[in-house]
N, C-alpha and C positions, 0 to 999 in steps of 0.2 A: 504494500500500500504506500503510495507516494506521501511524503511528509509535507506539511505546510511550510511555506517559506518563513524563515526566521528573520525578522527585521529589528534592527537596533536604532532607536532614535536618540541622537546625542544633542543636547540642548545647552544653551548658556543661561546663566542668571544675569539679568540686566543690572545696571548700576543701582537703580532705585531699589530693587528687591534686596540686593546684597547689603548696601550701605544704610538705607533708611529703614526698611522693614525688618531685616534680620539683625544687623549690627547696631541699629538705633543710634546712628551717628548724630550727636547732639547739635553740631553746627548745621547740618543739612536739615534737621527737623525744625530748627529755629528759622532757617531761610524759607522752608516750605510754609510755615505758619504766617510768615510775612508776605507770602505770595511772590517770592523771587522767581522771575520768568524762567531762568535756566533750570531750577529745581522742578518747576511745573512742567517744563518740557521733558525733564527726566522721567517724571511720573507718567506723562502721556506716552512716552516711548515704551515704558514698561507695559502699558495696556496693549499697545500694538503688538509687541513681541509675544506676550502671553496669548493674545488672540490668535496669532499665527501658529504658535505651538499647539494650542488646543485644536485648531482647525486641521493641522496635520495629523494629530493623533486620532481625531474623529474620522478622517478619511481612511486611515489605516484600519481602525476598528471595524469599518464596514467592508473590509476585504477578507478573503480567506487566508490570513497570515497570522503569525504570532508576533507580538510586539513587546519589546523591552525598552525602558527609558533609562538614560544615564546622563548625569551632570558631567560636563566636559572636563572639569578640573580634577575629578576623581575617577576618570574613565580608565578601566583596566579590562582589556579583552584578552583572554588566554589564547595562545596559539594552538593550532590543531595538534592533538596528541598522537604519537606513534601507535599503530595498532587499531586506529579508529577510521581507517580509510583516508586519512589526511583531510577529512571534511572540516571545513571551517564552522565555527559556532554560529555565525550569521551569514545569510545569503546576500544581504543588502544593508547598507548603513544610510540613514537619513540624518543629515546635520541641520539643525534649526537655529539660526543666528546669523552670523556673518562669516567673513573669511577666517577669523580667529577660531571660531567653533569648527569650521571645516578642517583647518590645519590640525587642530587638536585631535579630531577624529581620525584624520589621515595618518597621523603618527602612531595611532594605536591599533588600527585594524588591518595593516598590511595591504594585501592586494584585493580586499573585499570591495566591490563597487560602492561608490558613494554618490548619493544624490543630495546636493546642497539646496537648502531652502533659505532664501533671504527673508528674515522675519520682519524687517523694517526697511523697505527699499528707499524710503524718503530720507534715511539717515545713513544707510550702510551701502558701500560700493558692492561688496560681496561678489567679486569677479569670478569666484569658483562656483557660485550657486546658480544653477539653471532654473530653479523654480522659485515661486513666491506663494503666498497664501492662496491666491486665486488659481494659479496654474498647477498647483501640486496634485490635486485629485486626478487630473488628466495625465500628468507626467509619471506619477507613481504606477498607474496602470500600464503605461507604455514600458516603464522600466521592468515591471514584473513579466511582461510579455517578451522582453528582450528586444524591444523596438526603439530604444533610445541610443543615439551615438555614444560611443565610449572613447574617451581621450586618455591616453596613458601619459602620466607625468613622471619624468625621471627625477631622481633625488640625488642628494649629496651625502657622502659618507665622511664623517669627521674622525680622525685618528689623533690621539694624544700620546706622544712618546711611543708610537708604534702600535697602539692598541685602539680598536674602535670604541668610541664613547658616545653616550647619549643615544638619540634616535636619529635616523637619517633626515636631513632637511628637505622639505617639500618646496619651500620658498627661498630661504636664504640663510646665511650664517654671517653674523657680525662679530668680529674680533676687536675688542676695545677694552680700555681701562674701565673698572667698575664705577668710577666717578666721571660723569659725562663732561666735566669741565677740565679734566686732566688729559694732557697730550699722551698718545700711545706711542711707544718706541718698540720697534721690532725689525727683524731682518727678514726680508721677503725673497723667496727663491722660486722662480718660474723658468722651467727649461734650463738653459745654460746661464741665465742672468740671475745675479744675486745682488741685493743692495739693501743698505740700511735706510729706514724711513721713520719719519715722525709725522703723525697725522691724528685725526680724531677717531681713527679705527679703519678697518678694512672690511668691505662687503665682498662676499662670494655668493653668487645667486644662480639658481637654476634657470632654465628657460621659462618656467612658469613664474618665477619670481622676478623676471626681467622687467615687468611693468610696474614694479613696486619701488622699494627704497633705492635700489641700485640705479634705477632710471632717474630718480630725483637727484642722485649724486653725480650724474653725468654719463651713466651707462646707456646701453642700447636695448631696444625691445626685440625679443626673439619670438619666433613661433613657439607656442607651447609644446608642439610635437618634436621640437628640435632636441638632439642629443648633446648639444653644446651647452656651455655654461660660461660665466664671466666673473671677473674680479674688478674692484674699483676702490682705491684708497679714498677715504672720506676726509675732505679738507686737508689735502697733502701739504705739509709745510715746505715752502720753497725759500731758501736763504742762500747766503754766500757759499756755503759748503755743500749745497744740494745740487746734485746733477742726476735727476731721476730719469730712468728709462721705463720703469714699471709703473705707469700711470693709469693702468686699466686696460682691459681688452677681453675679447671673446676667445675661449679656449675650446678645443675639440675633444672628442673621446680619447681616452688614454692619457690626457694631461693631468697634472697634479699641482695644486697650489701648496707650497711649503712655507712655513713661517716659524721663526724662532722668537719667542716672546721675551722682551728685554726689560721688563718691569716687575716689581715685587707682587703686584696684584693686577688681575684682569679677568676676562671671561670670554668664552665663545658662546654667543647667544644664538640658539637654533630656533628659527621661525618665531622670533619675538622674544619677550622677556621671561617667559615661563620656564624654558629649558636653558639652563646656564651651566657651562662647564668651567669650573674655576681654573685659572692659569697662574703659574708662578714663574719666577725668573728662570730663563733657559729652557722652558718647556718647548717641545717640538710639536708642531701642529701640521697635519696633512689633510687636505680636503680634495676629494676626487669624485667624479660622477659614479653613481650607483644605478645600474640598469636592471638588476633583478628585482622582481616583485614591485613594479611601479604602482603608483597610485592610479586607480581607475575611476575617472570622473565621468558621471553620466550626464548626458544632455549638453555637453560642450564639444566643440570641434577643434579649432586651432588657436584660440586665444580669447582674451576677455571680450565679451560682447558689450555693446553700448547699453543694453537693457536686458532684463531677464526675459526668458522665452515667453512669448505671448504679449510682451510689452504692457503688462498690466501690473501696476504697483498696488501695494496695500494702501488703504485710505489713511490719510493723516488725521490724527485726532486734534481737534481744536482745544486750546487750553481751557480747562474747566468743564469740558463736555464729557459725557459718558462714552464708554467704549462701545463698539458695534455690538449688536445682539449676538449672544453666544449661539452656536449651532445646536440643533437638536441632540440630545444625549450629552450636551456639554458639561452638565453637572458631574456625571460619572467620570468623564474623561479628565476634567479638572481635578477631581479627587485623586486620580492616578498620577497626574502631573505633580500635584502638591506632595503626594507621598514620595515620589521620586526625588523631588527637591529636598525634602526633609531628610530622607534616607542618605542622600549623597552630600549632605552638609552644605 
């Protein structure tokens, strides 16, 4: 007898829920009582996000699938065990949030296909997310039928003193001092060229990450399907003793970025601030492309789209107005969501 598809929904907690409702931040509560517009906007954003999450869960509950919910910050998905046919625990992952939620899910689920849902298109770019609240019911059915395009994103492996560390990067790696106001010192080695540099840090980005921070630092945009990657020093210091050749560039398969860290403290930050590899003086870092078990993104083709599929965004909530009406069975689904939020901290 065929088994029902196993779906994992990975969600974020928005800032209002974390800091106001759960942590009871005194300053934010005072500003909220005074009607501060930015805190009111934070509250409105929470309503939009939770409405999108509830709508996605409601759509899934109406399909012949089994659904689990997981908060992104505490997400732990075990790998397939030997002797069990190598079958993954989940057949499909749905991320509900923005690119941060998508990246967190991608780091945890290996090659399991991911369908991203932008929970608030009016505030979030969410370039990895093909769906939004309105288009999700249609796209999830196409995904389960195997009729959505699949884009493979290649990642970056980080090695510290010869050993793999952290999780492979889907987007980028930033090597920098832990204090953003402190200049980073390191020796950079690419190919046959080696040179000492002082900068605000070094970006190394995948093709998928080429439209993000490295682009703002002066890099180039690559097709997401590309097997190439790039590096770019951030605010490279140029002085009387500086004669730099390694100012940034695109590297092909088989190439490696090598770096010797020359400060007492620092870090290699993988896909943002949440995964940090501590660095000490004379640590050796190697970053190279990783082509096995790529991230499988559903509903995307070769790069960031200008808008989500279907071109329909979730409605913006006006300040002080109520959220849209909850869908039928919303009470039961919201209870499941609340339980997952409480269980996952």
